[in-house]
KOLTOR-353007 format. One record per residue: residue number from 1; x, y, z of N, C-alpha, C in turn. Coordinates in steps of 0.001 Angstrom, whole numbers, plus 500000, padded with zeros to 6 digits. Layout:
KOLTOR-353007
<NUM, <X, Y, Z>, <X, Y, Z>, <X, Y, Z>>
...
This chain:
KOLTOR-353007
<1, <700447, 577043, 813745>, <700808, 577486, 815094>, <699842, 578545, 815595>>
<2, <699485, 579521, 814732>, <698599, 580599, 815151>, <697249, 580053, 815597>>
<3, <696745, 579042, 814890>, <695450, 578469, 815258>, <695532, 577740, 816601>>
<4, <696651, 577056, 816868>, <696829, 576379, 818150>, <696922, 577402, 819281>>
<5, <697649, 578484, 819027>, <697765, 579533, 820039>, <696396, 580165, 820304>>
<6, <695617, 580364, 819220>, <694293, 580967, 819376>, <693356, 580070, 820175>>
<7, <693619, 578753, 820142>, <692776, 577823, 820902>, <693183, 577735, 822373>>
<8, <694237, 578482, 822729>, <694650, 578518, 824131>, <695868, 577679, 824460>>
<9, <696497, 577065, 823462>, <697673, 576235, 823711>, <698942, 577070, 823642>>
<10, <699760, 576989, 824678>, <701053, 577648, 824670>, <702118, 576725, 824103>>
<11, <703372, 577239, 824018>, <704452, 576435, 823448>, <704656, 575137, 824231>>
<12, <704597, 575218, 825578>, <704802, 574020, 826394>, <703746, 572966, 826123>>
<13, <702482, 573395, 826004>, <701393, 572452, 825730>, <701554, 571818, 824361>>
<14, <702023, 572609, 823410>, <702237, 572066, 822062>, <703356, 571025, 822084>>
<15, <704461, 571328, 822767>, <705574, 570381, 822851>, <705142, 569096, 823558>>
<16, <704318, 569239, 824601>, <703818, 568060, 825324>, <702987, 567176, 824406>>
<17, <702133, 567773, 823600>, <701285, 566997, 822677>, <702110, 566349, 821570>>
<18, <703200, 567014, 821186>, <704101, 566398, 820212>, <704751, 565145, 820795>>
<19, <705215, 565233, 822045>, <705846, 564070, 822684>, <704858, 562920, 822836>>
<20, <703610, 563246, 823145>, <702593, 562213, 823347>, <701933, 561774, 822036>>
<21, <702429, 562312, 820925>, <701924, 561987, 819587>, <700425, 562265, 819448>>
<22, <700037, 563369, 820043>, <698692, 563875, 819795>, <698743, 564977, 818739>>
<23, <699930, 565519, 818529>, <700224, 566438, 817435>, <701421, 565902, 816663>>
<24, <701451, 566173, 815350>, <702565, 565739, 814500>, <702997, 566929, 813652>>
<25, <704290, 567234, 813717>, <704798, 568381, 812968>, <704866, 568041, 811480>>
<26, <704163, 568819, 810650>, <704200, 568641, 809194>, <705239, 569574, 808570>>
<27, <705125, 570863, 808875>, <706059, 571876, 808416>, <706274, 572839, 809584>>
<28, <707188, 573758, 809440>, <707445, 574692, 810525>, <706165, 575471, 810855>>
<29, <705689, 575298, 812072>, <704490, 575994, 812507>, <703191, 575355, 812067>>
<30, <703257, 574190, 811424>, <702041, 573510, 810936>, <702034, 572095, 811501>>
<31, <700925, 571704, 812119>, <700834, 570423, 812807>, <699580, 569667, 812377>>
<32, <699708, 568345, 812313>, <698550, 567476, 812108>, <698055, 567020, 813474>>
<33, <696765, 566941, 813617>, <696162, 566569, 814899>, <695712, 565111, 814857>>
<34, <696195, 564311, 815839>, <695710, 562951, 816002>, <696437, 561890, 815214>>
<35, <696853, 562216, 813972>, <697547, 561238, 813137>, <698436, 561972, 812148>>
<36, <699555, 561357, 811771>, <700509, 562076, 810914>, <700103, 562150, 809451>>
<37, <699346, 561157, 808966>, <698980, 561142, 807555>, <697719, 561970, 807335>>
<38, <697706, 562744, 806264>, <696598, 563637, 805963>, <695923, 563226, 804661>>
<39, <694655, 563573, 804531>, <693977, 563431, 803246>, <694555, 564466, 802297>>
<40, <694199, 564379, 801019>, <694693, 565367, 800058>, <694209, 566766, 800434>>
<41, <692995, 566859, 800986>, <692505, 568168, 801422>, <693309, 568666, 802621>>
<42, <693668, 567756, 803525>, <694505, 568135, 804645>, <695874, 568612, 804189>>
<43, <696447, 567928, 803202>, <697747, 568335, 802666>, <697655, 569714, 802025>>
<44, <696570, 569963, 801295>, <696405, 571273, 800670>, <696374, 572382, 801721>>
<45, <695632, 572137, 802790>, <695519, 573157, 803834>, <696864, 573353, 804540>>
<46, <697559, 572251, 804812>, <698857, 572349, 805484>, <699852, 573136, 804632>>
<47, <699839, 572880, 803336>, <700763, 573560, 802427>, <700515, 575064, 802439>>
<48, <699258, 575475, 802336>, <698943, 576900, 802304>, <699311, 577561, 803632>>
<49, <699004, 576898, 804754>, <699376, 577442, 806061>, <700890, 577614, 806170>>
<50, <701633, 576650, 805637>, <703092, 576709, 805732>, <703670, 577868, 804933>>
<51, <702928, 578341, 803955>, <703434, 579416, 803093>, <703137, 580810, 803644>>
<52, <702428, 580877, 804752>, <702271, 582150, 805442>, <701059, 582960, 805055>>
<53, <700965, 584113, 805658>, <699815, 584999, 805475>, <699656, 585423, 804016>>
<54, <698417, 585404, 803552>, <698118, 585847, 802191>, <698317, 584789, 801130>>
<55, <698820, 583602, 801509>, <699076, 582542, 800523>, <697769, 581909, 800067>>
<56, <697721, 581518, 798793>, <696557, 580806, 798255>, <697036, 579663, 797360>>
<57, <696324, 578563, 797402>, <696566, 577482, 796456>, <696220, 577998, 795061>>
<58, <697030, 577671, 794058>, <696825, 578270, 792738>, <697287, 577333, 791630>>
<59, <697172, 577801, 790388>, <697654, 577108, 789201>, <697161, 575652, 789148>>
<60, <698087, 574699, 788914>, <697673, 573294, 788776>, <697012, 572765, 790045>>
<61, <697523, 573187, 791195>, <696980, 572669, 792457>, <695562, 573163, 792703>>
<62, <695289, 574420, 792373>, <693925, 574932, 792506>, <693012, 574255, 791493>>
<63, <693506, 574028, 790272>, <692706, 573354, 789253>, <692313, 571953, 789713>>
<64, <693232, 571244, 790369>, <692926, 569911, 790884>, <691894, 569991, 792007>>
<65, <692029, 570982, 792880>, <691072, 571133, 793977>, <689666, 571411, 793455>>
<66, <689565, 572202, 792397>, <688254, 572500, 791799>, <687721, 571341, 790962>>
<67, <688564, 570355, 790645>, <688146, 569238, 789800>, <688284, 569499, 788321>>
<68, <689091, 570506, 787951>, <689252, 570870, 786545>, <690363, 570078, 785866>>
<69, <691351, 569645, 786626>, <692471, 568881, 786107>, <692833, 567813, 787133>>
<70, <693508, 566732, 786695>, <693968, 565727, 787661>, <694991, 566327, 788624>>
<71, <695099, 565730, 789792>, <696095, 566178, 790767>, <697500, 565910, 790228>>
<72, <698332, 566916, 790189>, <699693, 566784, 789680>, <700573, 566050, 790692>>
<73, <701537, 565304, 790180>, <702479, 564607, 791058>, <703651, 565498, 791451>>
<74, <703725, 566681, 790862>, <704826, 567592, 791147>, <704587, 568388, 792417>>
<75, <705402, 569413, 792651>, <705230, 570231, 793853>, <703912, 571005, 793819>>
<76, <703434, 571379, 794988>, <702202, 572152, 795093>, <702435, 573561, 794557>>
<77, <701436, 574107, 793872>, <701489, 575494, 793397>, <700801, 576394, 794412>>
<78, <701530, 577392, 794884>, <700984, 578348, 795843>, <701414, 579749, 795409>>
<79, <700465, 580678, 795436>, <700774, 582075, 795123>, <700860, 582865, 796422>>
<80, <701926, 583658, 796548>, <702156, 584466, 797755>, <702344, 585920, 797335>>
<81, <702032, 586855, 798235>, <702110, 588272, 797857>, <703510, 588852, 797852>>
<82, <704491, 588163, 798420>, <705841, 588716, 798488>, <706862, 587582, 798506>>
<83, <708121, 587935, 798301>, <709172, 586929, 798349>, <709270, 586343, 799752>>
<84, <709361, 585034, 799805>, <709503, 584399, 801122>, <710045, 582988, 800940>>
<85, <710559, 582455, 802003>, <711002, 581064, 802011>, <709942, 580218, 802684>>
<86, <709884, 578974, 802301>, <708927, 578065, 802924>, <709559, 576695, 803078>>
<87, <709261, 575996, 804147>, <709794, 574642, 804324>, <709000, 573607, 803547>>
<88, <707900, 574011, 802944>, <707023, 573054, 802272>, <707494, 572789, 800834>>
<89, <707169, 571597, 800287>, <707553, 571265, 798899>, <706608, 571941, 797909>>
<90, <706877, 573211, 797617>, <705958, 573984, 796779>, <706687, 574668, 795633>>
<91, <705894, 575039, 794631>, <706336, 575930, 793566>, <705681, 577282, 793854>>
<92, <706469, 578244, 794303>, <705911, 579530, 794705>, <705762, 580459, 793504>>
<93, <704628, 581143, 793458>, <704362, 582166, 792450>, <704136, 583475, 793203>>
<94, <704819, 584518, 792795>, <704694, 585794, 793500>, <703703, 586684, 792751>>
<95, <702609, 587013, 793411>, <701584, 587853, 792799>, <700612, 588315, 793874>>
<96, <700046, 589485, 793676>, <698957, 589947, 794535>, <697663, 589390, 793959>>
<97, <696980, 588570, 794733>, <695711, 588001, 794275>, <694584, 588880, 794805>>
<98, <693923, 589548, 793879>, <692812, 590435, 794204>, <691743, 589696, 795017>>
<99, <691064, 590426, 795895>, <690017, 589811, 796727>, <688940, 589150, 795873>>
<100, <688678, 589688, 794678>, <687664, 589114, 793793>, <688136, 587827, 793132>>
<101, <689436, 587516, 793276>, <690003, 586357, 792596>, <690486, 585301, 793579>>
<102, <690092, 585437, 794836>, <690440, 584437, 795841>, <689186, 584045, 796603>>
<103, <689153, 582807, 797059>, <688004, 582316, 797811>, <688498, 581182, 798707>>
<104, <687585, 580449, 799312>, <687967, 579270, 800088>, <687136, 578082, 799634>>
<105, <687721, 576921, 799703>, <687056, 575670, 799358>, <687487, 574634, 800393>>
<106, <686537, 574052, 801095>, <686858, 573120, 802180>, <687822, 573746, 803186>>
<107, <687654, 575054, 803437>, <688493, 575749, 804394>, <689871, 576130, 803891>>
<108, <690128, 575944, 802589>, <691456, 576208, 802030>, <691408, 577466, 801162>>
<109, <692244, 578471, 801435>, <692308, 579640, 800557>, <692875, 579237, 799190>>
<110, <692195, 579623, 798123>, <692661, 579298, 796777>, <692117, 580305, 795787>>
<111, <692653, 580273, 794585>, <692190, 581173, 793539>, <690823, 580722, 793026>>
<112, <690017, 581694, 792592>, <688719, 581380, 792012>, <688912, 580615, 790704>>
<113, <687840, 580030, 790196>, <687941, 579275, 788940>, <688439, 580150, 787787>>
<114, <687890, 581365, 787563>, <688420, 582180, 786459>, <689904, 582514, 786607>>
<115, <690343, 582877, 787822>, <691764, 583193, 788029>, <692609, 581938, 787844>>
<116, <692086, 580797, 788298>, <692817, 579540, 788127>, <693011, 579239, 786645>>
<117, <691970, 579425, 785842>, <692081, 579182, 784401>, <693092, 580127, 783756>>
<118, <693094, 581379, 784193>, <694081, 582325, 783667>, <695492, 581888, 784028>>
<119, <695706, 581495, 785282>, <697032, 581029, 785696>, <697463, 579793, 784908>>
<120, <696515, 578893, 784681>, <696825, 577667, 783936>, <697197, 577946, 782491>>
<121, <696609, 578993, 781912>, <696701, 579210, 780463>, <698118, 579385, 779955>>
<122, <699038, 579767, 780834>, <700426, 579965, 780395>, <701319, 578771, 780715>>
<123, <700751, 577692, 781272>, <701631, 576598, 781704>, <701170, 575210, 781278>>
<124, <700042, 575091, 780565>, <699604, 573774, 780088>, <699274, 573862, 778601>>
<125, <699297, 572734, 777887>, <698969, 572745, 776455>, <697538, 573219, 776212>>
<126, <697299, 573693, 774996>, <695990, 574261, 774653>, <694863, 573258, 774848>>
<127, <695092, 571983, 774476>, <694001, 571024, 774613>, <693712, 570711, 776083>>
<128, <694701, 570815, 776943>, <694454, 570641, 778377>, <693632, 571813, 778919>>
<129, <693933, 573022, 778442>, <693166, 574191, 778863>, <691721, 574078, 778378>>
<130, <691529, 573592, 777172>, <690171, 573370, 776658>, <689404, 572424, 777580>>
<131, <690066, 571332, 777969>, <689410, 570373, 778864>, <689085, 571001, 780217>>
<132, <689986, 571856, 780721>, <689738, 572492, 782011>, <688509, 573400, 781949>>
<133, <688368, 574142, 780857>, <687191, 574999, 780698>, <685937, 574150, 780581>>
<134, <686021, 573081, 779789>, <684864, 572182, 779644>, <684453, 571595, 780991>>
<135, <685443, 571202, 781787>, <685128, 570643, 783110>, <684461, 571694, 783994>>
<136, <684936, 572936, 783922>, <684317, 574006, 784704>, <682850, 574185, 784317>>
<137, <682568, 574087, 783017>, <681187, 574197, 782552>, <680367, 573001, 783046>>
<138, <680939, 571806, 782910>, <680228, 570592, 783339>, <679899, 570631, 784826>>
<139, <680804, 571176, 785634>, <680622, 571235, 787085>, <679848, 572474, 787522>>
<140, <679386, 573256, 786538>, <678641, 574492, 786800>, <679454, 575466, 787644>>
<141, <680743, 575559, 787326>, <681652, 576460, 788022>, <682091, 577629, 787146>>
<142, <681690, 577608, 785881>, <682187, 578595, 784933>, <681203, 579751, 784797>>
<143, <681708, 580970, 784962>, <680909, 582181, 784786>, <681626, 583053, 783761>>
<144, <681008, 583231, 782590>, <681657, 583953, 781502>, <681937, 585408, 781886>>
<145, <681017, 586055, 782588>, <681246, 587447, 782977>, <682426, 587566, 783939>>
<146, <682545, 586632, 784882>, <683677, 586657, 785800>, <684984, 586389, 785051>>
<147, <684929, 585495, 784065>, <686121, 585194, 783277>, <686569, 586433, 782503>>
<148, <685609, 587132, 781919>, <685946, 588358, 781192>, <686519, 589415, 782134>>
<149, <685992, 589461, 783363>, <686512, 590414, 784339>, <687971, 590146, 784674>>
<150, <688321, 588879, 784869>, <689712, 588517, 785158>, <690605, 588869, 783973>>
<151, <690160, 588565, 782761>, <690960, 588896, 781574>, <691128, 590407, 781434>>
<152, <690099, 591163, 781773>, <690188, 592629, 781699>, <691199, 593161, 782713>>
<153, <691258, 592545, 783896>, <692193, 593006, 784926>, <693633, 592595, 784640>>
<154, <693813, 591566, 783799>, <695170, 591055, 783521>, <695391, 590938, 782002>>
<155, <695337, 592061, 781282>, <695417, 591988, 779812>, <696766, 591528, 779280>>
<156, <697811, 591635, 780093>, <699159, 591308, 779604>, <699688, 589983, 780136>>
<157, <698857, 589214, 780806>, <699310, 587901, 781278>, <699638, 587016, 780081>>
<158, <700735, 586241, 780135>, <701180, 585462, 778975>, <700114, 584566, 778352>>
<159, <699260, 583957, 779172>, <698291, 583011, 778613>, <696973, 583622, 778196>>
<160, <696791, 584940, 778411>, <695481, 585532, 778130>, <695071, 585453, 776656>>
<161, <695986, 585608, 775667>, <695545, 585467, 774275>, <694991, 584076, 773962>>
<162, <695624, 583036, 774519>, <695146, 581675, 774296>, <693768, 581486, 774913>>
<163, <693593, 581989, 776122>, <692307, 581861, 776800>, <691221, 582604, 776027>>
<164, <691524, 583794, 775542>, <690558, 584556, 774759>, <690206, 583827, 773463>>
<165, <691216, 583207, 772829>, <690969, 582470, 771586>, <690048, 581277, 771822>>
<166, <690240, 580569, 772924>, <689377, 579435, 773235>, <687952, 579894, 773523>>
<167, <687787, 580992, 774249>, <686458, 581509, 774519>, <685766, 581941, 773223>>
<168, <686530, 582535, 772309>, <685967, 582926, 771013>, <685560, 581694, 770211>>
<169, <686368, 580633, 770288>, <686048, 579387, 769590>, <684745, 578787, 770135>>
<170, <684590, 578803, 771450>, <683351, 578287, 772051>, <682153, 579130, 771623>>
<171, <682361, 580445, 771517>, <681251, 581332, 771134>, <680766, 581027, 769718>>
<172, <681683, 580662, 768839>, <681323, 580395, 767442>, <680812, 578973, 767254>>
<173, <681487, 578004, 767859>, <681197, 576591, 767587>, <680440, 575887, 768716>>
<174, <680211, 576592, 769807>, <679532, 575954, 770923>, <680512, 575195, 771805>>
<175, <680010, 574719, 772914>, <680842, 574008, 773893>, <681102, 572584, 773426>>
<176, <682344, 572296, 773074>, <682709, 570945, 772677>, <682686, 570040, 773909>>
<177, <682170, 568816, 773732>, <682071, 567909, 774882>, <683089, 566787, 774758>>
<178, <684367, 567143, 774798>, <685379, 566099, 774864>, <685328, 565481, 776249>>
<179, <685749, 564234, 776346>, <685663, 563548, 777629>, <687025, 563129, 778165>>
<180, <688074, 563500, 777470>, <689415, 563139, 777923>, <690411, 564077, 777277>>
<181, <691624, 564095, 777830>, <692686, 564881, 777221>, <692981, 564402, 775801>>
<182, <692856, 563096, 775562>, <693138, 562576, 774217>, <692129, 563078, 773198>>
<183, <690853, 563106, 773568>, <689854, 563637, 772645>, <690103, 565119, 772379>>
<184, <690471, 565857, 773427>, <690784, 567274, 773248>, <692028, 567441, 772374>>
<185, <693015, 566555, 772533>, <694216, 566595, 771690>, <693854, 566311, 770236>>
<186, <692987, 565322, 770010>, <692569, 565001, 768641>, <691915, 566215, 767984>>
<187, <691011, 566874, 768699>, <690357, 568066, 768154>, <691387, 569147, 767858>>
<188, <692344, 569338, 768761>, <693353, 570370, 768557>, <694225, 570069, 767344>>
<189, <694546, 568799, 767141>, <695325, 568411, 765961>, <694576, 568777, 764690>>
<190, <693283, 568502, 764668>, <692473, 568853, 763497>, <692504, 570363, 763256>>
<191, <692330, 571149, 764306>, <692299, 572601, 764163>, <693659, 573157, 763743>>
<192, <694732, 572550, 764227>, <696081, 573066, 763952>, <696594, 572679, 762573>>
<193, <696048, 571589, 761991>, <696632, 571052, 760753>, <695666, 571043, 759572>>
<194, <694629, 571845, 759633>, <693755, 572003, 758472>, <692800, 570858, 758208>>
<195, <692605, 569987, 759183>, <691614, 568919, 759041>, <690237, 569525, 759341>>
<196, <689217, 569248, 758521>, <687884, 569776, 758827>, <687493, 569486, 760269>>
<197, <686848, 570447, 760879>, <686503, 570323, 762298>, <685555, 569145, 762507>>
<198, <685929, 568192, 763366>, <685055, 567033, 763598>, <683969, 567340, 764618>>
<199, <682932, 566525, 764609>, <681949, 566526, 765689>, <682402, 565485, 766700>>
<200, <682461, 565876, 767953>, <683004, 565011, 769003>, <681866, 564396, 769815>>
<201, <681961, 563075, 770005>, <680998, 562335, 770832>, <679556, 562523, 770356>>
<202, <679352, 562280, 769058>, <678009, 562288, 768490>, <677561, 560848, 768253>>
<203, <676256, 560649, 768247>, <675715, 559310, 768039>, <675618, 559012, 766553>>
<204, <675981, 557775, 766187>, <675883, 557306, 764794>, <675663, 555804, 764832>>
<205, <674652, 555344, 764128>, <674373, 553909, 764094>, <674031, 553341, 765452>>
<206, <673384, 554137, 766307>, <672971, 553646, 767617>, <674061, 553659, 768678>>
<207, <675222, 554220, 768378>, <676280, 554286, 769384>, <676993, 555623, 769309>>
<208, <677684, 555946, 770356>, <678399, 557215, 770410>, <679794, 557037, 769840>>
<209, <680156, 557932, 768929>, <681444, 557870, 768238>, <682315, 559030, 768697>>
<210, <683609, 558749, 768839>, <684525, 559796, 769304>, <684562, 560981, 768339>>
<211, <684655, 560716, 767034>, <684733, 561815, 766063>, <684047, 561414, 764759>>
<212, <683218, 562309, 764246>, <682541, 562108, 762960>, <682575, 563425, 762196>>
<213, <682266, 563344, 760892>, <682187, 564521, 760047>, <680887, 564472, 759245>>
<214, <680104, 565545, 759235>, <678866, 565554, 758449>, <679147, 565254, 756978>>
<215, <678374, 564339, 756400>, <678536, 563994, 754986>, <679629, 562994, 754698>>
<216, <680341, 562545, 755740>, <681417, 561566, 755545>, <681032, 560243, 756185>>
<217, <681487, 559135, 755563>, <681237, 557816, 756148>, <682337, 557407, 757130>>
<218, <683273, 558329, 757405>, <684401, 558013, 758282>, <684035, 558225, 759740>>
<219, <684318, 557219, 760544>, <684199, 557307, 761992>, <685599, 557154, 762581>>
<220, <685926, 557951, 763559>, <687236, 557832, 764222>, <687017, 557506, 765698>>
<221, <687726, 556481, 766153>, <687747, 556128, 767574>, <689153, 556355, 768094>>
<222, <689243, 556949, 769267>, <690534, 557271, 769879>, <690734, 556321, 771052>>
<223, <691718, 555465, 770941>, <691916, 554388, 771919>, <693040, 554730, 772885>>
<224, <692708, 554715, 774156>, <693738, 554843, 775185>, <693895, 553495, 775880>>
<225, <695087, 553257, 776396>, <695339, 551987, 777076>, <694443, 551850, 778302>>
<226, <694148, 552965, 778954>, <693337, 552933, 780177>, <691961, 552350, 779926>>
<227, <691308, 552750, 778822>, <689913, 552379, 778596>, <689721, 551279, 777556>>
<228, <690772, 550890, 776880>, <690609, 549895, 775817>, <691529, 548684, 775995>>
<229, <692022, 548460, 777191>, <692859, 547296, 777405>, <691987, 546117, 777825>>
<230, <692538, 544951, 777690>, <691812, 543756, 778132>, <691058, 543093, 776997>>
<231, <690807, 541803, 777140>, <690162, 541000, 776112>, <688747, 541487, 775808>>
<232, <687996, 541825, 776864>, <686599, 542223, 776665>, <686515, 543510, 775833>>
<233, <687329, 544522, 776189>, <687319, 545775, 775439>, <687757, 545548, 773995>>
<234, <688767, 544694, 773804>, <689252, 544380, 772459>, <688123, 543774, 771617>>
<235, <687382, 542836, 772199>, <686295, 542161, 771482>, <685165, 543132, 771163>>
<236, <684797, 543959, 772137>, <683707, 544926, 771922>, <684069, 545906, 770814>>
<237, <685305, 546399, 770811>, <685739, 547353, 769790>, <685603, 546759, 768394>>
<238, <686006, 545497, 768238>, <685945, 544863, 766900>, <684503, 544634, 766475>>
<239, <683653, 544278, 767421>, <682240, 544090, 767093>, <681608, 545409, 766638>>
<240, <681967, 546499, 767281>, <681468, 547813, 766887>, <681934, 548175, 765477>>
<241, <683191, 547876, 765179>, <683726, 548184, 763846>, <682981, 547407, 762771>>
<242, <682672, 546130, 763025>, <681949, 545338, 762032>, <680527, 545856, 761846>>
<243, <679896, 546278, 762946>, <678545, 546829, 762846>, <678549, 548104, 762008>>
<244, <679567, 548937, 762198>, <679672, 550159, 761398>, <679887, 549829, 759931>>
<245, <680708, 548817, 759656>, <680971, 548422, 758276>, <679695, 547940, 757594>>
<246, <678876, 547184, 758320>, <677604, 546719, 757753>, <676684, 547895, 757432>>
<247, <676844, 548993, 758193>, <676022, 550180, 757953>, <676645, 551111, 756913>>
<248, <677735, 550662, 756281>, <678367, 551473, 755243>, <679287, 552552, 755766>>
<249, <679818, 552344, 756966>, <680705, 553339, 757561>, <682069, 552728, 757854>>
<250, <683109, 553513, 757603>, <684477, 553066, 757867>, <684919, 553559, 759245>>
<251, <685613, 552702, 759970>, <686143, 553092, 761284>, <687666, 553130, 761238>>
<252, <688219, 554250, 761654>, <689670, 554378, 761791>, <689974, 554578, 763271>>
<253, <690939, 553826, 763775>, <691310, 553921, 765180>, <692709, 554526, 765310>>
<254, <692809, 555519, 766179>, <694091, 556137, 766494>, <694368, 555926, 767980>>
<255, <695583, 555562, 768295>, <695944, 555402, 769708>, <696448, 556736, 770265>>
<256, <696375, 556846, 771572>, <696900, 558042, 772210>, <698376, 558244, 771916>>
<257, <699152, 557163, 771879>, <700584, 557269, 771594>, <700828, 557871, 770211>>
<258, <700025, 557443, 769212>, <700183, 557975, 767858>, <699911, 559476, 767819>>
<259, <698844, 559894, 768475>, <698478, 561310, 768456>, <699522, 562166, 769149>>
<260, <700070, 561683, 770241>, <701053, 562460, 770991>, <702414, 562458, 770305>>
<261, <702774, 561333, 769691>, <704103, 561195, 769091>, <704207, 561905, 767738>>
<262, <703149, 561821, 766925>, <703220, 562356, 765568>, <701896, 563015, 765178>>
<263, <701579, 564177, 765759>, <700307, 564822, 765436>, <700178, 565196, 763957>>
<264, <701271, 565644, 763345>, <701207, 566014, 761924>, <700931, 564790, 761054>>
<265, <701544, 563657, 761400>, <701296, 562427, 760643>, <699859, 561960, 760778>>
<266, <699309, 562070, 761984>, <697907, 561696, 762196>, <696990, 562592, 761377>>
<267, <697291, 563901, 761336>, <696474, 564835, 760558>, <696538, 564505, 759073>>
<268, <697731, 564181, 758577>, <697887, 563834, 757161>, <697071, 562589, 756809>>
<269, <697108, 561600, 757686>, <696340, 560379, 757447>, <694843, 560663, 757484>>
<270, <694415, 561517, 758407>, <693002, 561886, 758473>, <692534, 562560, 757186>>
<271, <693334, 563466, 756659>, <692968, 564150, 755415>, <692819, 563156, 754269>>
<272, <693718, 562157, 754219>, <693620, 561139, 753184>, <692353, 560300, 753333>>
<273, <692048, 559938, 754564>, <690842, 559138, 754821>, <689578, 559914, 754487>>
<274, <689559, 561188, 754813>, <688381, 562012, 754519>, <688208, 562224, 753030>>
<275, <689316, 562364, 752321>, <689223, 562588, 750878>, <688728, 561347, 750143>>
<276, <688848, 560181, 750797>, <688380, 558936, 750185>, <686898, 558687, 750442>>
<277, <686228, 559571, 751182>, <684800, 559367, 751502>, <683944, 559527, 750256>>
């Protein structure tokens, strides 16, 4: 509404445009121009406007906007400086977002990447947070000094110990290049259950393998239904396994369902397979 008023439109002009379907009411005081359906970026902007002055897109919603995590199907996450009601379908977080921790992207106020990662750290699994940091690095959005600054300003935030632990892990072992949540989950299972740390997405026998171990003939492939369904994928996977066998390497395949349903069982099986090398 404020932007329409600033453009010179009074209440009568706004009501006239609504009747003529040149404006469409999205939320109280928020209107779409020309057509009622909005792009995801339009929805993000409408949501933040509906939440009032000082509101910023945050948490999962900011992570999706930055490209760090998939867009959530749940309510939008918005951080506001004070208690308030909103007509929009949002999950409100009450916090003062420092000027150094807020910015705009495509005209939408949102939390910076470091603040977004801090907000995420208390609400998503560790392997998802690992993937979010990796994506920030891949997209050249990650600044270690800025991340340390945010952690210094918020030492008591619930997720800060986890975030610090992941940064320490990267400092010692380097940036792991997992390419999916499942690969990140597999690595986390190994770290949590005493399985020797695998190398992720390394080349062996002329092809890239999901997980390998130095000095071991064991190769692990992590199969998701999304990327391994269909006759062609099934045939290619078996041909790869036979090629590895001819080269003296064993291939073990774990499905995403197995890893999510029974991580301890998967770790136990991995230890047995490694001990047989």
